[in-house]
N, C-alpha and C positions, 0 to 999 in steps of 0.2 A: 905329118896327120894337122890340122887343125886343131887351134887355141880357142876356148870355149869359152864363146862373146860374152862382155860384163853390162848387166844391165844399164840403161843410163840413170840418170842423177842419184846411184850410188848414196847414200846418206855418210857421210865424213866423221868419225873420231873424230873429238874437240881432243887440237894439241897433236892427234894425231896417234893417241895411244890405242891402243889396242887392248880391249876385255881378256884379261886374263884367267882361264879357266882355275876354279874350285875357290876364286876370292869374289866371296857375295859381296865389297865394298870396291872391285873393279866401278869401273868411269862406266856408267849405261850412255847410246845417247842421246843426245840435247839436255842429258841431266848434268849437272855436278856432284861428282862424288861424295856418298855419306861417309858421314867422319869414323870413324878406324873407334871400338869401344875402347874403352880404359881400362874396363876390369870394375868400375862401381857401379852399378845398374840403377841408384839414382842422380848419375851426372849430368845427364840431358833430360830429366824429368820437369814440367814448367810447373811451380810452385803452387800446392795444395792448397786449398782454401781451409780453413781452421775450421774443425765442424762445430766447435767450442763456440769463437767467436761470437756465435745473433742467435744462443740460447737463448731464451725466456725463463722468466723470474722462476727460480725455482717455488711447487705449492707450498701455500703453507696452510694446509686444508679450508680454505673457503674455498670451495668452486665459480662463487661470483665476484673471488676479491679483483681481476682485472681488469671488468666492466667499467665504464667511464661513469663519471656522477651524471644521473638524467636517462641514462640507457636503461631499455626494457629488461626484465630477465629472458632467460629464452623461452621459446615458445611462445612469445607474443605475451604472455601474463605479467602480474606486474609484479608485486612483491611475491615470491618462492614460497608456496606453503605456506597460505597465510592460512592461521589456524579460524576453522570456521565458528561465529557466533556462536555462545552456547542455546540452547535449543528452549523459546519460552513461550508462551499462550499454551500451555499443553494444560488444559480444563481437569482431563480427567487426573494428569500426576500432581497436580496440585490442591486436590480437594483431599489426595490421599495425603497429602504431605499435611493439611492441616487437621486433619484426621488424625493421624499419628505427632504432631505434633500436640492436639489437645489432649492427647490418655499423656503425656508424659511430663506436659507442662500441669496439668489437673493433682498427676501424684503427687508430681511436687509441692504447689499448693496444698496440696491436703496434713501431708506431712508439715511443712509450718504450722500450718494452724492448729494440726494436733499435737504441737510439741510447745505450740506458748500459751494453748487451749482459747484463740480466741484468732480473730480475722482480720487480718491488713486490708488498706484498699491498694496498696500500691501494691500488694502482693497480685492481686485479683487485674488490673492493671497490667502488670507484667507479664501476666498467661494469657488475655486478651492481644499482646501487645506482640509475642513470639507468635503466634496462631498466624494470625494477619499478616506479618511479614514475612515468615519460612515460607506459607503455603504462597503468599503472592511475588516472594524470591524464582520460583521455581514456577506455578503457573500463569504467572503475569499481572492486569491489570484485568483481567477479564470477568463481570457483574459476577458470574457463579462464583467464581473462585475465592469472590471478597463475599459473600455470601457465604457460603459455605466456610469461610472464617469466623464470621460471626457469631454462626448459630455455635458452629463447634465450642468458642470460645464461651458460650454459657455452658452448655455440656460439661466446658475441663473445669469450671468455676462448682459449679454443681458438684463434679466429683470429687475436686478438693473436697469441699463442707461436708461429704459424705466420711470422707476419707478420715479430716480430721473428729468428725463426729465418733466414726469409731475406734479412735485411737483412744479416745475417752474415757469412749460407755469398756475397753477394754482393761482401762488402766482402772476404773473404777470397778470393774465385777474381778479384777486379777483374773480375767482370763486372758487365750493367746490372739491376735489382733487380728487371725484365720481363722479362728471358731465366730468370730463378732461377724467378721463380713459375709463367712460359707451357711452360717448356722443359725445367727440374728439378722440378717438384712433386713427384717421386714420392720424389727426395732427399731434400728438403723434409718431408715425412711420416715417411719410415726414421731419418733424424736426431731427429725429436723424439719418435719412439720409443726409441728409443735414450738421450737422454736427459734421458727419464722422469724422475721420481722420486714420492718423499710429496711434498713444494714441490708439485711441478705439477698434482698432483692436489687437491690444498688449494687452490693455485690456482682451480679450477673450482667445488667445492665451496663456496669462499669469495662466489663470482659469483651462484650459487643463493642461498645464505643470504640475502645482499643484495637479492636482487631482491625478496625475499619482503618484507623491511623495506621496501625502495621502493616497494613496492605498498599496504603499511601504512599506510604515514606519505602519500603520494599520497589512500587513501582517508578 
């Protein structure tokens, strides 16, 4: 019987070694034999990188702490969450504020005048200044707001004069103040007409002038 013919240029095992059945670490043709395991599963692993080596700094609660000076805020804006400027130049709101301030200031002025039984020029000026300043602080320097403040200041001083006269009449007649205002308001206005003089009208004018000054001060 004839022997089988070996194929030409059959690859040779290095150093004449032959693969051993069942040994996964035996030499393969043309490759060095891998090292046998030593029992340490981490023996031949490449050094792992430190996951904490280049950590960013811990958060401080400020989302913009890491930005460089001069760097714009995210989304292309300037200062983050810049507060909106207060709404001004609201004519209607300014007029309403002037009216409310005039009523409050007029009552206070009347209480002072009735307590000392005389009018004080500085108090009339204070009434007008308060009305003009408050209205212009809300409504801006609009001429309508300033004009309303001046008119309401005259009304506030007049209201204060009526309150003062009512307090004096209530004290003289030994009746409640509310009864004088509610039941004898005509007598109060008549008494004001009889007692009005140059100083009475001067205080009214001082209230209007002070209102204009207060409005300009606020604007």
